[in-house]
LUMZA-97390 format. One record per atom (N, C-alpha, C, O): x, y, z. Coordinates in steps of 0.1 Angstrom, whole numbers, padded with zeros to 4 digits, always signed. Layout:
# residues N
XYZ ...
//
This chain:
# residues 235
+0903+0686+1004 +0899+0699+1001 +0896+0707+1016 +0901+0719+1017 +0891+0702+1025 +0890+0708+1038 +0903+0710+1044 +0906+0720+1050 +0911+0699+1042 +0926+0699+1049 +0932+0712+1043 +0937+0721+1050 +0933+0713+1029 +0940+0724+1022 +0934+0739+1026 +0941+0749+1026 +0920+0739+1030 +0915+0749+1032 +0919+0756+1048 +0921+0768+1051 +0920+0745+1055 +0923+0749+1070 +0938+0750+1072 +0943+0756+1082 +0946+0745+1062 +0960+0749+1062 +0963+0761+1058 +0971+0768+1063 +0956+0764+1047 +0957+0779+1041 +0954+0790+1053 +0961+0799+1056 +0941+0787+1058 +0938+0797+1068 +0949+0798+1080 +0953+0808+1084 +0954+0786+1084 +0965+0785+1095 +0978+0793+1090 +0985+0798+1098 +0981+0794+1078 +0993+0799+1072 +0989+0814+1071 +0998+0823+1073 +0976+0817+1067 +0974+0831+1068 +0974+0838+1082 +0978+0849+1083 +0970+0833+1090 +0971+0836+1105 +0983+0838+1109 +0985+0847+1117 +0993+0830+1104 +1008+0830+1110 +1013+0840+1100 +1023+0845+1105 +1009+0844+1089 +1013+0856+1083 +1013+0868+1091 +1023+0876+1093 +1001+0869+1096 +0994+0882+1101 +1001+0882+1117 +1005+0893+1122 +1002+0872+1123 +1009+0872+1136 +1023+0874+1138 +1027+0881+1147 +1031+0868+1127 +1044+0870+1123 +1048+0884+1118 +1059+0888+1117 +1037+0893+1115 +1039+0905+1108 +1047+0902+1093 +1057+0909+1090 +1044+0893+1086 +1052+0892+1073 +1055+0903+1065 +1045+0909+1061 +1068+0907+1063 +1073+0917+1056 +1064+0923+1044 +1060+0934+1043 +1061+0912+1034 +1054+0913+1023 +1039+0919+1027 +1033+0929+1022 +1035+0911+1034 +1019+0915+1039 +1019+0928+1045 +1009+0936+1042 +1030+0933+1054 +1029+0947+1060 +1031+0958+1050 +1025+0969+1051 +1041+0955+1039 +1043+0963+1029 +1031+0965+1021 +1029+0977+1017 +1024+0958+1018 +1012+0960+1010 +1002+0967+1017 +0995+0975+1011 +1001+0964+1030 +0989+0969+1039 +0993+0985+1039 +0985+0994+1037 +1004+0986+1041 +1010+1001+1046 +1009+1008+1033 +1007+1020+1035 +1011+1003+1019 +1009+1012+1007 +0993+1013+1007 +0988+1024+1004 +0985+1004+1009 +0972+1005+1010 +0966+1017+1017 +0957+1024+1012 +0971+1018+1029 +0968+1028+1038 +0972+1041+1034 +0965+1051+1035 +0985+1041+1030 +0988+1053+1026 +0981+1061+1014 +0978+1073+1014 +0977+1051+1004 +0970+1057+0990 +0954+1060+0995 +0948+1069+0991 +0950+1051+1003 +0936+1054+1007 +0934+1069+1014 +0926+1078+1011 +0944+1069+1025 +0943+1082+1032 +0944+1092+1026 +0935+1100+1027 +0956+1094+1017 +0958+1104+1008 +0946+1107+0999 +0942+1119+0998 +0940+1097+0992 +0930+1100+0984 +0919+1106+0993 +0914+1116+0988 +0914+1102+1002 +0903+1106+1011 +0907+1122+1015 +0899+1131+1012 +0916+1124+1021 +0921+1138+1023 +0919+1148+1013 +0913+1159+1014 +0926+1143+1002 +0923+1150+0989 +0906+1154+0987 +0901+1165+0986 +0900+1142+0986 +0888+1142+0982 +0878+1151+0993 +0867+1156+0989 +0881+1151+1005 +0874+1157+1015 +0873+1173+1014 +0863+1180+1015 +0888+1176+1011 +0892+1189+1008 +0883+1195+0998 +0881+1207+0999 +0878+1188+0987 +0871+1190+0976 +0855+1190+0977 +0847+1197+0973 +0853+1179+0984 +0839+1175+0985 +0833+1182+0997 +0820+1182+0996 +0837+1187+1007 +0829+1194+1019 +0827+1208+1013 +0815+1212+1014 +0834+1215+1008 +0830+1228+1000 +0819+1226+0991 +0809+1233+0992 +0822+1216+0982 +0812+1214+0970 +0798+1211+0976 +0787+1216+0971 +0799+1201+0990 +0785+1198+0993 +0777+1211+1001 +0764+1213+1002 +0787+1218+1005 +0782+1229+1010 +0776+1241+1001 +0766+1248+1004 +0782+1241+0990 +0778+1253+0982 +0765+1247+0977 +0755+1254+0976 +0764+1232+0973 +0751+1227+0967 +0739+1226+0975 +0727+1225+0971 +0745+1226+0988 +0732+1224+0999 +0729+1240+1001 +0717+1241+1005 +0735+1250+1001 +0729+1264+1008 +0729+1275+0994 +0722+1285+0994 +0736+1272+0986 +0734+1282+0974 +0724+1279+0965 +0721+1268+0963 +0717+1289+0959 +0705+1287+0951 +0710+1294+0938 +0715+1305+0937 +0709+1284+0927 +0714+1288+0915 +0705+1278+0906 +0699+1268+0910 +0706+1283+0892 +0700+1275+0881 +0707+1261+0879 +0720+1260+0877 +0699+1251+0880 +0704+1237+0878 +0709+1230+0891 +0715+1219+0890 +0704+1236+0904 +0708+1232+0913 +0702+1216+0917 +0708+1208+0923 +0689+1215+0913 +0684+1201+0915 +0691+1192+0906 +0694+1181+0909 +0693+1197+0895 +0703+1187+0884 +0715+1184+0892 +0719+1173+0892 +0722+1192+0898 +0735+1190+0905 +0734+1180+0917 +0743+1172+0920 +0721+1181+0925 +0719+1172+0935 +0717+1161+0929 +0724+1152+0934 +0710+1156+0919 +0708+1143+0912 +0721+1138+0910 +0724+1127+0915 +0731+1147+0901 +0743+1144+0896 +0752+1136+0906 +0757+1125+0905 +0752+1146+0918 +0761+1141+0928 +0756+1127+0933 +0763+1118+0936 +0743+1127+0934 +0738+1112+0939 +0741+1100+0932 +0744+1089+0936 +0739+1105+0917 +0743+1095+0909 +0758+1089+0908 +0762+1078+0905 +0765+1102+0910 +0779+1098+0907 +0784+1088+0923 +0795+1083+0923 +0778+1088+0932 +0781+1079+0939 +0783+1064+0938 +0790+1058+0945 +0774+1060+0926 +0776+1048+0921 +0786+1047+0909 +0786+1038+0901 +0795+1057+0907 +0802+1058+0895 +0812+1043+0893 +0820+1038+0901 +0809+1039+0882 +0818+1025+0881 +0831+1026+0882 +0835+1035+0875 +0841+1020+0890 +0853+1023+0893 +0860+1019+0880 +0869+1027+0876 +0858+1009+0872 +0867+1006+0861 +0866+1017+0852 +0876+1020+0845 +0854+1025+0851 +0852+1036+0842 +0863+1048+0846 +0871+1054+0838 +0861+1049+0858 +0872+1060+0865 +0885+1057+0861 +0892+1066+0857 +0890+1043+0862 +0903+1040+0860 +0908+1041+0846 +0919+1044+0843 +0897+1039+0836 +0900+1038+0823 +0900+1055+0819 +0908+1058+0810 +0893+1063+0824 +0894+1078+0822 +0908+1083+0828 +0914+1092+0822 +0912+1077+0841 +0924+1083+0847 +0934+1078+0838 +0943+1085+0834 +0934+1066+0833 +0945+1058+0825 +0948+1068+0811 +0959+1071+0808 +0937+1071+0805 +0935+1080+0794 +0946+1093+0797 +0957+1095+0791 +0942+1101+0806 +0945+1113+0811 +0962+1112+0814 +0970+1121+0810 +0965+1100+0821 +0978+1101+0826 +0987+1093+0813 +0999+1094+0813 +0982+1086+0805 +0991+1080+0793 +1001+1089+0786 +1000+1102+0786 +1010+1082+0780 +1018+1092+0775 +1011+1101+0764 +1015+1113+0762 +1002+1097+0756 +0996+1102+0748 +0984+1113+0755 +0977+1120+0748 +0984+1112+0767 +0971+1119+0774 +0978+1134+0778 +0990+1137+0777 +0966+1143+0782 +0971+1157+0784 +0980+1157+0795 +0989+1166+0796 +0978+1148+0805 +0988+1148+0817 +1001+1139+0816 +1009+1138+0825 +1002+1133+0806 +1013+1123+0803 +1026+1126+0807 +1033+1118+0811 +1029+1139+0805 +1042+1146+0807 +1047+1143+0821 +1058+1140+0823 +1039+1143+0831 +1040+1142+0847 +1044+1126+0849 +1049+1125+0860 +1044+1117+0843 +1047+1104+0844 +1040+1096+0856 +1045+1086+0861 +1029+1101+0860 +1023+1096+0871 +1016+1082+0867 +1013+1075+0877 +1013+1077+0856 +1009+1063+0855 +1016+1051+0859 +1027+1048+0856 +1009+1044+0864 +1017+1030+0872 +1024+1038+0884 +1037+1036+0885 +1019+1046+0892 +1025+1050+0902 +1015+1051+0915 +1003+1051+0913 +1019+1052+0927 +1010+1054+0937 +1002+1066+0935 +0990+1068+0939 +1008+1075+0929 +1000+1089+0927 +0988+1089+0918 +0978+1095+0921 +0990+1081+0908 +0977+1077+0900 +0967+1069+0906 +0955+1071+0902 +0970+1062+0916 +0960+1053+0923 +0952+1064+0933 +0940+1064+0934 +0960+1072+0939 +0952+1082+0948 +0943+1090+0938 +0932+1090+0942 +0946+1095+0928 +0939+1103+0919 +0926+1095+0916 +0915+1100+0919 +0927+1082+0912 +0917+1074+0908 +0908+1072+0920 +0895+1073+0918 +0913+1069+0931 +0904+1067+0943 +0899+1082+0949 +0889+1082+0956 +0905+1095+0945 +0900+1103+0951 +0887+1109+0942 +0878+1117+0947 +0888+1104+0930 +0877+1107+0922 +0865+1099+0926 +0854+1105+0926 +0865+1088+0928 +0855+1079+0934 +0850+1084+0946 +0838+1082+0948 +0858+1090+0955 +0854+1094+0968 +0847+1106+0968 +0836+1107+0974 +0852+1116+0962 +0846+1129+0963 +0830+1128+0960 +0824+1131+0970 +0822+1124+0950 +0809+1121+0951 +0801+1116+0964 +0791+1122+0970 +0807+1107+0967 +0803+1100+0981 +0804+1110+0993 +0794+1113+0999 +0816+1116+0996 +0815+1126+1007 +0804+1138+1004 +0794+1141+1012 +0807+1145+0992 +0800+1155+0987 +0784+1154+0988 +0776+1163+0992 +0781+1141+0984 +0767+1139+0986 +0760+1137+0998 +0748+1142+1000 +0767+1129+1008 +0764+1127+1022 +0764+1141+1028 +0754+1144+1034 +0774+1149+1028 +0777+1163+1031 +0767+1173+1027 +0765+1181+1036 +0762+1173+1015 +0752+1181+1012 +0740+1177+1019 +0734+1187+1024 +0736+1166+1022 +0723+1161+1027 +0723+1167+1041 +0713+1174+1045 +0736+1164+1051 +0740+1169+1063 +0735+1182+1065 +0726+1185+1071 +0743+1190+1057 +0744+1203+1057 +0729+1211+1054 +0724+1222+1058 +0724+1203+1045 +0709+1208+1042 +0699+1209+1054 +0691+1217+1056 +0702+1196+1060 +0691+1191+1070 +0695+1203+1082 +0687+1209+1088 +0708+1204+1084 +0712+1216+1096 +0705+1230+1092 +0699+1237+1100 +0708+1232+1078 +0703+1247+1074 +0689+1248+1077 +0685+1258+1083 +0681+1240+1074 +0665+1239+1076 +0662+1240+1090 +0651+1243+1094 +0673+1236+1101 +0670+1237+1115 +0674+1250+1122 +0670+1256+1132 +0684+1254+1114 +0691+1269+1118 +0692+1280+1112 +0698+1291+1115 +0682+1277+1099 +0683+1290+1092 +0676+1302+1101 +0683+1312+1102 +0665+1301+1105 +0661+1313+1110 +0668+1319+1120 +0669+1331+1121 +0674+1311+1128 +0682+1316+1138 +0697+1323+1134 +0702+1332+1140 +0702+1316+1124 +0713+1324+1118 +0710+1339+1110 +0718+1349+1110 +0697+1336+1103 +0695+1350+1096 +0692+1361+1107 +0697+1372+1106 +0685+1357+1118 +0681+1369+1128 +0695+1373+1136 +0696+1384+1141 +0705+1365+1137 +0719+1370+1142 +0724+1377+1132 +0732+1386+1135 +0722+1377+1118 +0729+1386+1108 +0740+1379+1104 +0749+1386+1099 +0742+1365+1105 +0754+1359+1101 +0756+1361+1087 +0746+1361+1079 +0771+1365+1082 +0772+1364+1069 +0772+1350+1064 +0772+1341+1073 +0772+1347+1049 +0771+1334+1044 +0784+1325+1049 +0782+1313+1053 +0797+1332+1047 +0807+1325+1052 +0809+1321+1067 +0816+1311+1070 +0803+1327+1076 +0802+1324+1090 +0790+1313+1091 +0792+1304+1098 +0781+1314+1085 +0770+1304+1084 +0774+1292+1082 +0771+1283+1090 +0782+1289+1070 +0788+1276+1066 +0797+1272+1075 +0796+1260+1078 +0806+1279+1081 +0816+1272+1090 +0807+1270+1101 +0809+1259+1106 +0797+1276+1107 +0786+1272+1117 +0782+1261+1117 +0782+1254+1127 +0776+1257+1106 +0771+1245+1101 +0782+1232+1098 +0778+1220+1100 +0793+1234+1094 +0801+1225+1094 +0805+1220+1106 +0808+1208+1107 +0807+1227+1115 +0809+1225+1128 +0802+1220+1135 +0806+1211+1142 +0789+1223+1134 +0778+1217+1143 +0775+1203+1137 +0771+1195+1146 +0776+1199+1124 +0775+1186+1119 +0789+1180+1119 +0790+1173+1109 +0797+1181+1125 +0811+1177+1123 +0811+1161+1125 +0820+1155+1119 +0802+1154+1134 +0802+1140+1139 +0797+1136+1125 +0803+1127+1119 +0786+1142+1118 +0778+1133+1106 +0789+1134+1097 +0792+1124+1091 +0797+1147+1093 +0807+1147+1084 +0818+1137+1084 +0822+1130+1075 +0822+1139+1096 +0832+1127+1098 +0828+1114+1094 +0835+1107+1086 +0817+1109+1097 +0807+1096+1092 +0810+1095+1077 +0817+1086+1073 +0806+1105+1070 +0805+1106+1057 +0821+1104+1050 +0822+1099+1039 +0832+1110+1058 +0846+1107+1052 +0849+1092+1055 +0856+1086+1047 +0844+1088+1066 +0848+1073+1070 +0841+1064+1058 +0846+1054+1054 +0830+1069+1052 +0822+1060+1042 +0831+1062+1030 +0835+1051+1024 +0835+1075+1026 +0844+1073+1015 +0858+1067+1017 +0864+1063+1007 +0864+1065+1030 +0875+1058+1032 +0872+1043+1030 +0880+1035+1024 +0861+1039+1036 +0856+1023+1032 +0857+1022+1017 +0862+1012+1012 +0852+1032+1011 +0851+1027+0994 +0865+1029+0988 +0867+1024+0977 +0873+1037+0993 +0887+1039+0987 +0894+1026+0992 +0900+1020+0982 +0895+1020+1004 +0902+1008+1007 +0898+0995+1002 +0905+0985+1002 +0886+0996+0999 +0878+0983+0992 +0882+0983+0976 +0878+0974+0969 +0887+0993+0972 +0887+0996+0957 +0895+0986+0949 +0906+0982+0955 +0893+0981+0937 +0901+0973+0931 +0901+0975+0915 +0912+0972+0909 +0891+0978+0909 +0890+0979+0895 +0901+0991+0890 +0910+0989+0883 +0897+1004+0896 +0904+1016+0891 +0920+1016+0895 +0928+1020+0887 +0923+1010+0907 +0935+1010+0911 +0943+0999+0901 +0953+1002+0896 +0938+0988+0900 +0944+0979+0891 +0948+0986+0876 +0959+0985+0872 +0939+0992+0870 +0941+0999+0857 +0954+1009+0858 +0964+1008+0852 +0951+1018+0867 +0960+1030+0868 +0974+1028+0875 +0985+1034+0874 +0973+1016+0883 +0985+1013+0892 +0993+1002+0885 +1005+1002+0887 +0988+0992+0877 +0994+0982+0871 +0998+0970+0883 +1004+0960+0879 +0994+0971+0895 +0998+0960+0903 +1011+0956+0904 +1014+0944+0904 +1021+0965+0905 +1036+0962+0904 +1040+0959+0918 +1036+0966+0928 +1047+0949+0919 +1052+0943+0931 +1060+0954+0938 +1068+0960+0931 +1059+0956+0950 +1068+0966+0958 +1064+0982+0954 +1069+0992+0958 +1055+0981+0944 +1054+0998+0939 +1042+1003+0940 +1040+1015+0945 +1031+0995+0935 +1016+0997+0933 +1007+0987+0938 +0995+0988+0937 +1013+0977+0944 +1004+0965+0948 +0999+0969+0964 +1006+0971+0974 +0985+0969+0963 +0976+0971+0974 +0970+0958+0977 +0970+0948+0970 +0963+0960+0989 +0956+0946+0994 +0947+0942+0984 +0947+0930+0982 +0938+0950+0977 +0928+0946+0968 +0934+0937+0958 +0931+0925+0958 +0941+0944+0950 +0948+0940+0939 +0955+0929+0941 +0956+0920+0933 +0963+0927+0954 +0972+0915+0956 +0964+0904+0960 +0969+0893+0959 +0950+0906+0965 +0941+0895+0967 +0940+0889+0954 +0946+0879+0950 +0934+0897+0946 +0930+0893+0931 +0942+0884+0925 +0940+0873+0921 +0954+0891+0927 +0964+0882+0919 +0967+0870+0926 +0968+0859+0920 +0970+0871+0941 +0976+0859+0947 +0965+0848+0945 +0968+0837+0941 +0951+0852+0948 +0942+0843+0944 +0944+0834+0930 +0943+0822+0930 +0946+0841+0921 +0949+0835+0907 +0960+0827+0906 +0958+0817+0899 +0971+0830+0911 +0983+0823+0914 +0982+0810+0924 +0990+0801+0925 +0971+0812+0931 +0969+0798+0939 +0976+0800+0955 +0976+0791+0964 +0981+0816+0956 +0987+0818+0971 +0977+0819+0979 +0975+0831+0983 +0972+0811+0983 +0958+0815+0992 +0963+0819+1006 +0956+0828+1010 +0973+0816+1014 +0978+0821+1026 +0978+0836+1024 +0970+0843+1031 +0986+0840+1017 +0987+0857+1014 +0974+0862+1011 +0969+0871+1019 +0967+0857+1002 +0955+0864+0996 +0946+0862+1009 +0940+0872+1012 +0943+0852+1017 +0934+0852+1029 +0938+0861+1039 +0930+0868+1046 +0955+0861+1040 +0958+0871+1052 +0953+0883+1050 +0945+0887+1058 +0957+0890+1036 +0953+0904+1033 +0937+0905+1032 +0933+0916+1036 +0930+0897+1030 +0914+0896+1030 +0911+0898+1045 +0903+0907+1049 +0918+0890+1054 +0915+0890+1068 +0916+0907+1073 +0908+0912+1080 +0927+0913+1068 +0932+0923+1074 +0921+0935+1068 +0917+0944+1074 +0917+0931+1055 +0909+0940+1048 +0896+0941+1056 +0892+0952+1060 +0890+0929+1060 +0877+0930+1066 +0880+0935+1080 +0871+0942+1084 +0891+0933+1088 +0891+0940+1100 +0891+0955+1098 +0884+0963+1105 +0898+0959+1088 +0897+0974+1084 +0885+0977+1083 +0881+0985+1092 +0878+0974+1075 +0864+0978+1071 +0855+0978+1081 +0847+0987+1082 +0857+0968+1090 +0850+0967+1102 +0849+0978+1113 +0840+0984+1118 +0865+0981+1114 +0869+0991+1123 +0862+1005+1118 +0856+1012+1126 +0864+1008+1106 +0858+1020+1100 +0843+1020+1102 +0838+1031+1105 +0836+1009+1100 +0822+1012+1102 +0820+1012+1117 +0810+1019+1120 +0825+1006+1125 +0824+1006+1141 +0827+1021+1145 +0819+1027+1153 +0838+1027+1138 +0840+1042+1144 +0830+1051+1138 +0827+1061+1144 +0825+1047+1125 +0813+1055+1121 +0801+1056+1131 +0796+1067+1134 +0798+1043+1135 +0786+1041+1143 +0789+1046+1157 +0780+1050+1164 +0801+1047+1161 +0805+1053+1175 +0804+1068+1174 +0804+1075+1184 +0804+1074+1161 +0804+1089+1160 +0791+1092+1161 +0788+1100+1170 +0782+1085+1152 +0768+1088+1151 +0760+1087+1166 +0750+1095+1169 +0766+1076+1176 +0760+1075+1187 +0764+1085+1194 +0755+1091+1199 +0778+1090+1195 +0782+1102+1204 +0775+1116+1200 +0771+1125+1208 +0773+1116+1187 +0766+1126+1184 +0751+1127+1189 +0747+1139+1192 +0743+1116+1190 +0729+1116+1191 +0729+1118+1212 +0719+1123+1218 +0739+1113+1218 +0741+1114+1228 +0743+1129+1234 +0739+1133+1245 +0751+1135+1225 +0756+1148+1231 +0744+1158+1226 +0741+1168+1233 +0737+1155+1213 +0729+1168+1207 +0715+1163+1208 +0706+1171+1207 +0713+1149+1212 +0699+1145+1210 +0695+1141+1198 +0683+1138+1196 
//
């Protein structure tokens, strides 16, 4: 058993060092899908977080609670909902997106939006409490105030975006449902790890697992570095 384990680990390291074509293709698709999903989610989540943080409207507290609750949205439920929307009988079935990278981007974006929006709302609300009096005294219009707060909190907002990327890159349930885990088409790191483990191909599963762990560590290191840089610069 120990011999098999160490042999699988050695084979996994060889796949990484030799840049195995199959492994590189899976990692590349994973990054493309996750980055696209995070960019789309960020474009939606930052304005949404800013509106909920600064606007005063009926039901605002409920919206805040909902945003925070959706951070824990079950991925398989999102996958099922997107599957039903994109299936042939669904309202978006005519676009033929099911079992394509596009469907995976949609599912991941839905999961990332609440995370980035909730974190952005808290960050912007804290900044507004600090700068509200100054901005009002300067007569800054609402749009200018929003952009000022977004720029001032950019380091914290980038950290929120990186948190969203970490969620997207580690996602398996939703992308398995809407992507189908098709070899060479929709197979990403998480779904490939699940499949290769069930098949007994431990070297590839371990190799992808190592890459995924390094990626998550790199994202967290970047987020920590940004927070430290912000503290050093702005106190």
